[in-house]
N, C-alpha and C positions, 0 to 999 in steps of 0.2 A: 651211554648214548642208547635211547631204548625206544617204546612202544606209550605212549600214555591213553589211561582208557579216559575220558571225556565223555558227560552225559549232558542233559539236557531236558527240563519238563517244560513239557503245556499239558493241563488243562487235562486230568482224569487217567492224563499218557507218562512216562518213563520213556524215553529211548534215548539208546547208549550208542555211543559209536568212536571208531578207534583213527588216531590222529596221530601219524608216525612223523617221528618228528628226531635228528640227529646235534647230536650236544647237548638237551634239554638239562638243565641246572634247578630248576625247580616247578611246583605246580603248585595251580591256585585253586578254592576249594569244586572246583568243578571238572577236574580230572583227579586221577589215584592214582598211586602206585602199585604195577601187578609183579607177581614172583614171576622173573624169565624179564622183566624190562628195568631202568635204571638212569638213576639220572646223574650227571658228571658237572665238575664243575667248571667253570670258565671258560680257564687254563688247562686242564684234561689234566688235574691234577689227581685231583680223587674221584672214586666212585662209591653209586647209594648203589643199594639195589637188597636180593636178596643169596644169602648162600648157606653152605651143607659145610663142617669143618671136617676136615680126614674122611674118618670112617664111618661116619654121622651123617643117616637118612634125614636128619633133625633139621626144618628152616631158619635160619634166625635173618632177620633187618639187621646192615649194620653197613658197615664205611671200608673203604678200603686204597692204598695204594691202584692209580687207576692202568699205570704203566711197569708194574713191578710183572712182570713173572709168573714169578713164585705169588702165589696171592694173598698177602698182607695185610688181617683184618687191624683194625686201630679203635675201633669204637660197633656196640655191641646195644640197638636198642631193646628187645627180651632176650635179653642171657641167661635168666633165669624162666623164663614162662614159653619156650620149644617148637613152635609147628610142625606136628609130622607132616605134615606133608604141602604141596605144594601151592596152596589155596589165600595165602597170605597178599593181602590190603595194606597200604598204606593212605591215608585219605585224614583232609583236613574237615571236620566235622561242621554242624552250626553250630558253634560257641567257639571258633576260633581256636580251636583244640586240636596236635595230632592222634589218630587211634590207629594201630594197629591192627586188623579182625582179621578171623581166620575164614577156617569153611562152611564155616556153623552162623555167621556173623557178632559171635561173641570176641567181646575186646579184650588181645593178647596183651596190649600193653598201649600209656596213655600220654598226655601229657597232661600240666595242668599252667597256669598266669594267672596274672595278678590282672593283665589288664583281659582289654577284650576284646578283638583289635577288625576291622567296619570291613577292613579288604586284605585279612589274611594270607602270603604268601612262604611259603616251604625253601627255602636255598639250600643248594648243597656249593658251599663259598672252596675256595684253593688252598687254606689252613686245613680243612676236615673238619670245618666247624662247620654242620647240618642248624641255622637257625631258623627261627620262626617270626618273621615280620611283617608292622602292619604298611601295603605299600602307598599307602596316603599319608601316612607322616613320614616329613621331608628327611628324619632323622634315620639311615642307614644302618644305623651298628644300635638303635632302641631296638633288641630283644624281644619281645615276647614266652619266647623260649630258646635254647644254646646248648647242645649236644655238650659245647664244652666244661658247662657247667654241671655234667652228669657225666663220666668219664668214667670207663669199663675200665682197662689193663696201664690205657696207653697213653701219656703225655705228648705231646707233642710241642713241637713249637708254636710257643704266642698264649699257649695254656695255663692257668693261672692252679695254682696243687696246691688246696688249703683254704682257710674258711673266708667264706663272705660273713661277715660280722648280724649285718642288719638282718640280711634276709634263715640266718642261721644251717646257710649251707655248706657244706664240709666232700669239696673237690678231694676226693681221696680216686686209688687204684688198689681196685683188688684184682688179683691173676683168676687166669683160667683155671676151671679146675686139669685140664689137661689139655695134649694139642687138639682133641676132637672132642672139645668140650668149653664153651667159653663159659659154662655158669659159676656164680663166686665159690673162687674158690677159699683153702683155709689161710691164704699170703696176704695180708693188707699192709698198705703202703696210705700214712696221711699225716698228716703235719697237729704236730697233740698243745695243747691252751696250757702253754705257762708262762711264767714272770717271759723269761726268756722261749718262746717257741722252739719248739725242735720234731724232730722229725724220726719215726716211727714206723719199725719193720712188724707185725704182728703175725704169728702166725696161731689163729687161732682165739684162743685168751691170753697169749704168752706172749711176753714181749722177744722178740730175736732178735731185732737191733736197733742198734738207737743211730742216726745219724749222727749228734747235736746241733746245740745253736747255732744260731746264721752266727758268722768271726764278722763279715766285713766283706770274705773273699769267696767262703764256702761253708761248709756243715762240721762244727768242731771235729766230730767223732767221727770223720773222714780224712784218708790223707788228702796232703794239696793236687794234686793235680794240672800235671804241666799243659795248662790250654791254652788254644791258640784259636779254637776255631769254638766255643759258648761266649754269651756274652748275659751276666745272669744277674739277675734281679728280685731284689727280696723286700717286702712291704710290712708293712708293721706299724698298723693302725686304733682306732676307735671302730672303723668299718672293717679293715679286711688286713689281714693276715695269710702271705702268700710269696709260693719263692715263682719263678720264673725264667725260663731258660730260650737266648736264639741261639742263631747262629748266624758267623761272624763271615762266612762266607755263603752267598747266597745262591749256588751248581750243590751245596749240598744236604741232604732229607736228612731229619733223625727221630728219634724215637728214646722214649724211657717205660719198660716195662717192672715191673716186680713175676719174676720167671716162677710157677708150682714149680716146675719141675726142679729143676736147680736147686733154685734156693737166692733166689738173687736176684739183684738188682744190677736191672744194665739198660748201660745204654750203647742204642743204636747210632752210626753214622754212613752212610752211601753216598757215594758221586752220582748224576741222573747215567750215565752211561756205567759205573760199574755192576757186576753177574750177581754182587751178598751183596750183604752184611757185614759192615766193618765194626767188630765189638770194640766197641773205646774208651768204657767204662767199668764195674766190676764190683758190687758191695751184695757181702762180704767178703775180706781179700783183699787183695792188693789190687793200688787201677793196673790198666795194660802199658 
């Protein structure tokens, strides 16, 4: 929820006005999102806005769970280009791309797309996916850009982890440096392309852990998980190589992260009414 800054133009004059809106999940090119204001997904699952983690004074544009008291961030746009004050502005520019500007109007972060929209719209979905769409396109899932293609350190349910081979896009997870710093850490979890695709956890250039190839049930290098919680999907064809998971119980939420602090890959689950996250699985090590 928040206040969106809007603008309109009359020849030789530029006017700004503010429109207070509650439950807004999208912005158009005539609007912008400023520090202190947020977008909230339709059902209130996720929130997009600016935040400062821990004791940091830097400002980042990110997505977090809306209804969890302790802010749990799942995506950061400008993780390696922080803004040192509250001047950040997110907007759609004249070419239909997202741009994040700082105080001096310099571009801190931006997106690119192979297609240009006639009527672009930025929308935060209840899956946690931030998408840029063309309102004139009848296909609501034909995204010009989506945050799920550019994850930070978190794999959410329904996200693809792995490769879009047509675009050469590697959807991988990179840990935060520490709790106060979301910039790219040393731990990288990614799908490697061999005759039998594998999942590696890297510590810098050193292979720290190997999950093993997919065996039809799970990754062969990890202990079998007694699983009544997740549905797993693995796709391997000429266009894509990816892993994805969804939840059997829709009352749960889940996230998977590589953790720089304790050198683990962790999967957490949480009931909607619960007060804390439950560690479901951790590697290297035995599943819980």
